[in-house]
C-alpha positions, 0 to 999 in steps of 0.5 A: 510516525504520522502520514504526512511526514512519511509522505516527505520521506525520499523513495528508498526510505519509504521502502525500507520503512514499508518492508521493516515495519509494515505488514502486507494486507492485500495485493492488486495488478494494474497494468504492468504493476504488482501493487502491494497494500501495506499497514504501516505506523496506523495508515495505509501505503501501496508499494508499485513494483514492476516486475520486468525491470525488478524496479519499485516505481513508487510508494503512495498513501491511501485514504480508507476510501481509496482502499474501499474502491480499489480492494473492494473484491479482496475483503470480506466486510459482510460480517460488519453489517450483522 
């Protein structure tokens, strides 16, 4: 599956695919959201969860640049530069 195909799926199908086939690699907090980053079929996606209402608000695709910006404190890539 390609990222653009995934993007066209309804939210419930995206959630199923992420939880069934994705691998969680990081997480972060933003306002009242718990956000989990997953790899899925060679691309990256975030699941935006609202704990207060026990609801997934959205599933978004992310580019590598966005991941490096948002999760820069989560990954130690210093060994790549040796």
